[in-house]
PADREN-69979 format. One record per residue (C-alpha): residue number from 0; residue in one letter; chain; x, y, z. Coordinates in pm, 1 decimal. Layout:
! PADREN-69979
{NUM "a" "A" {X Y Z}};
...
END
This chain:
! PADREN-69979
{0 "m" "A" {9928.0 9097.9 7977.4}};
{1 "r" "A" {9614.4 9264.2 7855.5}};
{2 "i" "A" {9649.7 9512.8 7610.3}};
{3 "g" "A" {9372.4 9826.5 7552.8}};
{4 "y" "A" {9322.4 10133.7 7355.6}};
{5 "f" "A" {9331.4 10481.7 7497.8}};
{6 "l" "A" {9072.8 10716.5 7373.9}};
{7 "s" "A" {9204.6 11054.7 7419.4}};
{8 "s" "A" {8927.5 11308.6 7490.2}};
{9 "e" "A" {9158.4 11623.5 7462.4}};
{10 "e" "A" {9213.6 11546.0 7067.3}};
{11 "y" "A" {8896.2 11357.3 6920.6}};
{12 "s" "A" {8529.7 11461.5 6891.7}};
{13 "p" "A" {8255.3 11225.5 7042.2}};
{14 "a" "A" {8192.5 11065.3 6704.4}};
{15 "e" "A" {8552.2 11011.3 6649.0}};
{16 "l" "A" {8589.3 10851.0 7011.1}};
{17 "l" "A" {8307.2 10603.6 6921.3}};
{18 "a" "A" {8445.7 10527.7 6606.4}};
{19 "q" "A" {8780.1 10462.8 6768.5}};
{20 "a" "A" {8619.8 10230.0 7025.8}};
{21 "k" "A" {8486.0 10015.4 6747.0}};
{22 "g" "A" {8791.3 10008.5 6560.1}};
{23 "a" "A" {8968.8 9908.7 6837.4}};
{24 "q" "A" {8733.7 9615.9 6931.7}};
{25 "r" "A" {8752.2 9474.3 6542.0}};
{26 "a" "A" {9126.5 9507.0 6558.5}};
{27 "g" "A" {9156.9 9294.6 6902.4}};
{28 "f" "A" {9219.9 9505.9 7171.3}};
{29 "e" "A" {9091.7 9362.7 7503.7}};
{30 "a" "A" {8966.3 9700.0 7680.4}};
{31 "l" "A" {8925.7 10082.2 7658.7}};
{32 "w" "A" {9089.0 10357.8 7883.9}};
{33 "i" "A" {8920.9 10734.0 7824.3}};
{34 "s" "A" {9047.7 11036.4 7950.9}};
{35 "d" "A" {8844.4 11283.5 8131.0}};
{36 "h" "A" {8934.7 11670.4 8086.5}};
{37 "y" "A" {8759.1 11996.5 8085.9}};
{38 "h" "A" {9036.4 12170.7 7870.8}};
{39 "p" "A" {9282.4 11989.8 7635.5}};
{40 "w" "A" {9606.0 12056.6 7719.9}};
{41 "v" "A" {9699.8 12279.3 7449.7}};
{42 "d" "A" {9442.6 12444.8 7155.3}};
{43 "a" "A" {9620.0 12223.7 6900.1}};
{44 "q" "A" {9421.3 11919.3 7046.3}};
{45 "g" "A" {9110.5 12110.2 6999.0}};
{46 "q" "A" {8841.1 11901.1 7187.7}};
{47 "s" "A" {8715.9 11813.6 7549.0}};
{48 "p" "A" {8375.6 11631.7 7541.1}};
{49 "f" "A" {8201.6 11559.5 7844.0}};
{50 "v" "A" {8339.0 11199.0 7939.6}};
{51 "w" "A" {8018.6 11087.2 8095.8}};
{52 "s" "A" {7807.6 11120.7 7789.1}};
{53 "t" "A" {8066.7 10927.7 7587.1}};
{54 "i" "A" {8085.5 10656.5 7796.3}};
{55 "g" "A" {7719.2 10616.3 7775.2}};
{56 "a" "A" {7761.5 10606.2 7417.2}};
{57 "l" "A" {8027.0 10383.5 7431.4}};
{58 "s" "A" {7808.6 10096.8 7596.7}};
{59 "q" "A" {7574.7 10128.0 7267.3}};
{60 "v" "A" {7869.6 10069.1 7020.4}};
{61 "c" "A" {8137.7 9824.6 7183.8}};
{62 "t" "A" {8128.4 9557.3 7459.3}};
{63 "l" "A" {8486.5 9626.4 7576.5}};
{64 "p" "A" {8555.8 9695.8 7944.8}};
{65 "v" "A" {8589.6 10060.5 7988.7}};
{66 "t" "A" {8822.3 10247.3 8250.9}};
{67 "t" "A" {8848.3 10643.6 8299.8}};
{68 "a" "A" {9177.6 10721.7 8300.5}};
{69 "v" "A" {9141.9 10926.7 8522.2}};
{70 "t" "A" {8841.7 11113.0 8645.4}};
{71 "c" "A" {8890.0 11342.6 8943.0}};
{72 "p" "A" {8628.3 11326.2 9207.6}};
{73 "t" "A" {8724.6 11586.3 9420.7}};
{74 "i" "A" {8664.0 11974.5 9303.2}};
{75 "r" "A" {8513.1 12017.2 8994.4}};
{76 "i" "A" {8235.2 11761.1 9010.0}};
{77 "h" "A" {8136.9 11631.6 9374.4}};
{78 "p" "A" {8209.1 11309.2 9476.4}};
{79 "a" "A" {7836.8 11217.6 9541.7}};
{80 "v" "A" {7769.7 11322.0 9156.0}};
{81 "v" "A" {8058.3 11100.4 9039.4}};
{82 "a" "A" {7902.6 10803.7 9232.3}};
{83 "q" "A" {7611.9 10837.4 9051.8}};
{84 "a" "A" {7753.3 10885.8 8715.7}};
{85 "a" "A" {8000.4 10578.9 8773.8}};
{86 "a" "A" {7686.7 10385.9 8897.3}};
{87 "t" "A" {7477.0 10465.5 8595.6}};
{88 "s" "A" {7800.0 10358.8 8337.5}};
{89 "a" "A" {7824.5 10048.3 8538.5}};
{90 "v" "A" {7507.6 9934.9 8460.1}};
{91 "l" "A" {7494.0 10082.0 8125.7}};
{92 "h" "A" {7810.8 9873.4 8037.6}};
{93 "e" "A" {7676.6 9550.8 8250.1}};
{94 "g" "A" {7947.1 9563.2 8512.4}};
{95 "r" "A" {8222.6 9605.1 8260.2}};
{96 "f" "A" {8332.2 9975.7 8401.3}};
{97 "t" "A" {8592.6 10058.6 8628.7}};
{98 "l" "A" {8639.9 10380.1 8757.0}};
{99 "g" "A" {8967.8 10516.7 8766.1}};
{100 "v" "A" {9050.4 10828.9 8991.0}};
{101 "g" "A" {9311.0 11067.7 9052.2}};
{102 "s" "A" {9403.6 11382.9 9240.7}};
{103 "g" "A" {9361.5 11601.6 8929.1}};
{104 "e" "A" {9479.4 11894.2 8747.8}};
{105 "a" "A" {9455.6 12266.1 8802.9}};
{106 "l" "A" {9405.6 12281.6 8422.7}};
{107 "n" "A" {9062.9 12101.1 8463.3}};
{108 "e" "A" {8935.0 12163.7 8840.4}};
{109 "q" "A" {8985.2 12537.3 8895.9}};
{110 "i" "A" {8721.7 12610.3 8671.5}};
{111 "l" "A" {8456.2 12684.3 8943.8}};
{112 "g" "A" {8699.7 12943.9 9096.0}};
{113 "d" "A" {8818.0 12684.5 9395.2}};
{114 "d" "A" {9143.9 12712.0 9518.8}};
{115 "w" "A" {9391.7 12475.9 9408.8}};
{116 "p" "A" {9544.6 12312.8 9716.7}};
{117 "e" "A" {9879.9 12155.3 9750.7}};
{118 "a" "A" {9930.6 11779.0 9672.6}};
{119 "d" "A" {9888.7 11605.5 10027.0}};
{120 "v" "A" {9579.0 11799.6 10063.7}};
{121 "r" "A" {9442.1 11676.6 9704.6}};
{122 "l" "A" {9520.0 11333.9 9833.5}};
{123 "d" "A" {9336.2 11388.4 10155.0}};
{124 "m" "A" {9030.4 11486.7 9939.9}};
{125 "l" "A" {9079.4 11175.2 9688.7}};
{126 "e" "A" {9064.1 10930.1 9998.2}};
{127 "e" "A" {8766.1 11096.5 10151.8}};
{128 "a" "A" {8602.7 11129.4 9817.3}};
{129 "v" "A" {8645.3 10747.9 9736.2}};
{130 "a" "A" {8508.7 10677.5 10058.1}};
{131 "v" "A" {8186.0 10862.9 10026.0}};
{132 "m" "A" {8138.3 10690.6 9669.1}};
{133 "r" "A" {8149.9 10375.6 9777.2}};
{134 "e" "A" {7933.2 10415.1 10092.4}};
{135 "l" "A" {7689.2 10563.4 9816.0}};
{136 "w" "A" {7712.6 10212.9 9632.8}};
{137 "k" "A" {7567.9 10029.3 9921.0}};
{138 "g" "A" {7261.8 10182.5 9849.0}};
{139 "g" "A" {7131.0 10299.4 10153.2}};
{140 "v" "A" {7038.0 10686.9 10246.5}};
{141 "v" "A" {7391.8 10851.2 10322.4}};
{142 "s" "A" {7466.7 11158.6 10509.2}};
{143 "h" "A" {7837.1 11268.6 10528.3}};
{144 "r" "A" {8016.7 11561.0 10713.5}};
{145 "g" "A" {8360.6 11515.3 10660.5}};
{146 "p" "A" {8687.3 11768.4 10648.0}};
{147 "h" "A" {8634.1 11798.7 10273.3}};
{148 "y" "A" {8264.7 11700.3 10188.1}};
{149 "t" "A" {7916.9 11720.8 10281.4}};
{150 "v" "A" {7618.8 11449.1 10180.6}};
{151 "r" "A" {7269.2 11523.7 10295.1}};
{152 "n" "A" {7013.4 11224.3 10267.3}};
{153 "a" "A" {7185.5 11098.5 9928.6}};
{154 "r" "A" {7081.7 10759.5 9784.4}};
{155 "i" "A" {7159.8 10597.8 9478.6}};
{156 "y" "A" {6900.1 10420.7 9304.6}};
{157 "t" "A" {7032.0 10292.2 8973.0}};
{158 "r" "A" {7322.5 10077.7 9083.0}};
{159 "p" "A" {7503.5 9774.1 8926.2}};
{160 "d" "A" {7473.0 9429.5 9104.3}};
{161 "t" "A" {7858.3 9484.8 9213.7}};
{162 "p" "A" {7989.6 9834.5 9296.0}};
{163 "p" "A" {8253.1 9949.8 9017.4}};
{164 "p" "A" {8606.6 9894.7 9109.9}};
{165 "v" "A" {8820.0 10211.6 9200.6}};
{166 "y" "A" {9166.0 10232.1 9071.4}};
{167 "v" "A" {9355.3 10493.8 9192.4}};
{168 "s" "A" {9641.0 10676.5 8980.9}};
{169 "g" "A" {9970.9 10764.6 9134.4}};
{170 "f" "A" {10262.1 10913.8 8972.7}};
{171 "g" "A" {10476.0 10983.5 9310.7}};
{172 "a" "A" {10549.5 10779.1 9636.9}};
{173 "k" "A" {10258.7 10928.8 9834.5}};
{174 "s" "A" {10015.3 10847.7 9555.5}};
{175 "a" "A" {10108.3 10506.9 9489.7}};
{176 "e" "A" {10115.2 10421.2 9840.6}};
{177 "l" "A" {9730.0 10578.1 9881.6}};
{178 "a" "A" {9666.6 10347.7 9542.8}};
{179 "g" "A" {9807.6 10030.8 9738.8}};
{180 "r" "A" {9572.0 10154.1 10042.8}};
{181 "i" "A" {9227.0 10233.5 9902.9}};
{182 "g" "A" {9226.7 10131.7 9550.6}};
{183 "d" "A" {9071.1 9802.4 9366.4}};
{184 "g" "A" {9364.0 9887.9 9145.0}};
{185 "y" "A" {9641.8 10083.4 9039.7}};
{186 "v" "A" {9682.5 10350.2 8718.0}};
{187 "c" "A" {10024.3 10504.3 8584.3}};
{188 "t" "A" {10158.7 10607.5 8268.6}};
{189 "m" "A" {10550.3 10562.9 8308.3}};
{190 "p" "A" {10716.4 10208.6 8314.0}};
{191 "d" "A" {10833.3 10264.8 8671.0}};
{192 "r" "A" {10908.4 9941.0 8853.9}};
{193 "d" "A" {10978.9 10138.6 9198.0}};
{194 "l" "A" {10601.5 10291.5 9155.9}};
{195 "v" "A" {10431.4 9929.3 9105.8}};
{196 "t" "A" {10637.9 9787.6 9377.0}};
{197 "r" "A" {10557.2 10066.7 9614.2}};
{198 "f" "A" {10170.0 9998.5 9526.8}};
{199 "r" "A" {10202.2 9645.9 9581.6}};
{200 "e" "A" {10403.2 9675.0 9891.5}};
{201 "s" "A" {10120.5 9937.8 10065.9}};
{202 "g" "A" {9836.4 9669.6 9977.4}};
{203 "g" "A" {9779.6 9663.9 9649.5}};
{204 "g" "A" {9903.4 9290.3 9660.6}};
{205 "s" "A" {9807.5 9128.6 9337.8}};
{206 "k" "A" {9571.3 9392.0 9233.7}};
{207 "p" "A" {9574.3 9477.7 8877.2}};
{208 "a" "A" {9817.4 9773.6 8792.1}};
{209 "q" "A" {9728.3 9944.4 8442.8}};
{210 "a" "A" {9955.5 10187.8 8270.0}};
{211 "g" "A" {9945.7 10346.2 7928.4}};
{212 "f" "A" {10167.2 10540.1 7674.1}};
{213 "k" "A" {10083.4 10730.9 7358.0}};
{214 "a" "A" {10212.2 10665.4 6986.4}};
{215 "a" "A" {10168.7 10886.5 6685.0}};
{216 "f" "A" {10102.5 10659.1 6390.5}};
{217 "a" "A" {10240.2 10763.9 6039.4}};
{218 "g" "A" {10416.9 10625.3 5742.5}};
{219 "t" "A" {10767.6 10705.8 5874.8}};
{220 "a" "A" {10921.3 10782.8 6246.7}};
{221 "a" "A" {10986.4 11159.5 6132.0}};
{222 "e" "A" {10638.3 11223.4 6037.3}};
{223 "g" "A" {10493.5 11050.0 6352.7}};
{224 "a" "A" {10735.5 11268.1 6565.4}};
{225 "r" "A" {10608.6 11589.8 6354.1}};
{226 "i" "A" {10256.3 11486.7 6428.9}};
{227 "a" "A" {10319.7 11433.4 6822.7}};
{228 "f" "A" {10500.0 11781.0 6837.7}};
{229 "e" "A" {10221.6 11946.8 6694.4}};
{230 "k" "A" {9947.9 11794.9 6895.5}};
{231 "w" "A" {10144.8 11691.6 7240.9}};
{232 "p" "A" {10415.6 11906.4 7290.6}};
{233 "n" "A" {10282.4 11949.6 7636.0}};
{234 "a" "A" {10435.6 11579.8 7685.8}};
{235 "a" "A" {10777.2 11727.5 7756.3}};
{236 "v" "A" {10646.6 11953.1 8014.9}};
{237 "p" "A" {10857.2 11848.7 8327.9}};
{238 "g" "A" {10791.9 11798.1 8721.6}};
{239 "e" "A" {10494.1 11909.0 8873.4}};
{240 "l" "A" {10377.3 12173.5 8625.5}};
{241 "s" "A" {10111.9 11939.1 8471.2}};
{242 "q" "A" {9914.1 11941.3 8782.4}};
{243 "i" "A" {9974.4 12319.9 8864.9}};
{244 "l" "A" {9952.6 12530.7 8533.2}};
{245 "p" "A" {9552.8 12635.9 8508.0}};
{246 "t" "A" {9503.9 12689.2 8115.2}};
{247 "p" "A" {9593.3 12550.0 7790.0}};
{248 "a" "A" {9746.0 12880.0 7725.9}};
{249 "h" "A" {9998.6 12824.0 7998.6}};
{250 "f" "A" {10075.4 12470.8 7859.4}};
{251 "e" "A" {10140.5 12622.8 7523.7}};
{252 "q" "A" {10387.1 12895.2 7699.1}};
{253 "a" "A" {10567.5 12639.5 7880.8}};
{254 "s" "A" {10574.3 12396.8 7563.8}};
{255 "q" "A" {10791.4 12660.3 7368.8}};
{256 "l" "A" {11095.2 12508.0 7592.8}};
{257 "a" "A" {10993.6 12176.2 7440.3}};
{258 "t" "A" {11167.5 12023.7 7104.1}};
{259 "e" "A" {11054.3 11789.5 6882.2}};
{260 "e" "A" {11312.8 11518.1 6973.9}};
{261 "k" "A" {11222.4 11551.5 7355.5}};
{262 "v" "A" {10828.8 11485.0 7249.8}};
{263 "a" "A" {10936.4 11209.0 7036.0}};
{264 "e" "A" {11091.3 11032.9 7323.0}};
{265 "a" "A" {10774.5 11007.8 7510.2}};
{266 "f" "A" {10604.8 10863.2 7176.8}};
{267 "v" "A" {10631.2 10540.6 6971.8}};
{268 "c" "A" {10662.2 10731.2 6641.8}};
{269 "g" "A" {10601.9 10595.5 6298.2}};
{270 "n" "A" {10471.7 10206.3 6173.1}};
{271 "d" "A" {10734.7 9991.7 6323.7}};
{272 "a" "A" {10574.9 9705.0 6495.4}};
{273 "g" "A" {10883.5 9621.9 6689.4}};
{274 "a" "A" {10897.8 9949.6 6874.4}};
{275 "h" "A" {10561.9 9891.6 7009.8}};
{276 "l" "A" {10647.0 9583.4 7111.2}};
{277 "e" "A" {10963.9 9699.0 7269.1}};
{278 "m" "A" {10734.7 9991.1 7447.5}};
{279 "i" "A" {10503.1 9700.8 7574.3}};
{280 "d" "A" {10775.7 9501.4 7735.8}};
{281 "r" "A" {10916.5 9791.7 7907.6}};
{282 "y" "A" {10562.7 9827.1 8114.2}};
{283 "a" "A" {10563.4 9441.4 8151.8}};
{284 "q" "A" {10932.1 9439.8 8298.6}};
{285 "a" "A" {10818.1 9688.1 8546.4}};
{286 "g" "A" {10541.7 9462.3 8642.8}};
{287 "f" "A" {10204.0 9622.8 8480.5}};
{288 "d" "A" {9902.0 9366.2 8421.9}};
{289 "e" "A" {9768.9 9595.3 8147.4}};
{290 "v" "A" {9902.0 9827.4 7880.7}};
{291 "y" "A" {9680.2 10086.4 7706.3}};
{292 "v" "A" {9792.7 10283.0 7412.3}};
{293 "a" "A" {9675.5 10610.7 7254.8}};
{294 "n" "A" {9701.0 10720.6 6895.1}};
{295 "t" "A" {9799.4 11064.0 6796.9}};
{296 "g" "A" {9683.8 11236.4 6455.4}};
{297 "p" "A" {9469.9 11123.5 6215.2}};
{298 "h" "A" {9604.7 10785.8 6133.1}};
{299 "y" "A" {9435.4 10595.5 6399.1}};
{300 "q" "A" {9304.4 10318.1 6154.0}};
{301 "g" "A" {9673.5 10264.2 6063.2}};
{302 "l" "A" {9743.0 10188.8 6399.1}};
{303 "f" "A" {9466.3 9953.3 6471.7}};
{304 "d" "A" {9584.1 9749.0 6145.3}};
{305 "l" "A" {9940.7 9731.4 6276.0}};
{306 "y" "A" {9814.1 9600.6 6602.3}};
{307 "a" "A" {9589.8 9366.1 6418.4}};
{308 "s" "A" {9859.2 9199.2 6178.5}};
{309 "s" "A" {10181.3 9248.3 6377.4}};
{310 "v" "A" {10150.7 9363.4 6748.1}};
{311 "l" "A" {9883.5 9157.3 6902.5}};
{312 "p" "A" {9944.2 8829.0 6718.4}};
{313 "k" "A" {10281.3 8823.1 6862.0}};
{314 "l" "A" {10220.4 8903.9 7199.9}};
{315 "r" "A" {9953.2 8633.2 7225.6}};
{316 "g" "A" {10165.9 8375.9 6995.1}};
END
């Protein structure tokens, strides 16, 4: 299993994200995830840099493979523009770039005043967007008029030798099936064997399945839980609310129903290597090939030291 580090664009400045990428490579992590948001989930997280700028900068500070986890190429940014951004990123990273895509959240995608379609429509839009991007990556002049997107006489000149793989996220049956049908890989954040099975049986086969979880490194589990609750109370927001709430203020309102204990259940809190190994094993047992851990709070160097000394050696031993 490949173990990577998840760069949380919602919580850290560009300089901190670059420092974390370098620290993750020194610690022995094998790859990077990076989130793409216009807003943080809640104001306490406090950041949200433009991911494509950060991805370009990452190419200059480390050599780890990078996957967007995930970007939405459907509403806020037209798929023809995402296709150009991904192609440039793949060139900068010398082929070590994967475009992870998903159907998005209203939190990020409604900023231009567009309607927020129902889930089935968003999946249709995502499928068409992926087809448009792959056509553009072939290098010819593309004109396309589909149910959701129009492209006229577009050509991407700066392209990698091989088009970037497209991994599709899925948190329900329909999206996991779409990932299996059109994706080069699968992205999820839950250790759910049923979803992995659905992805593989829908055409995913032996393609890579990636997943991620959050940690809050601290001197004690209680301190880690406090940090997690302060920064990520939205981790306890249930159901489809994460897709339909439109602003950080709405997430803060919904998070008032959360408790520190409930948020802590979604994190690995404290400094216990065994707890990290146990969480990673849950994803391995669910059938994932790659797992990415994100830290929250200021103590990310402590997490790197823990993985370098007590987590990664045991996994590789």
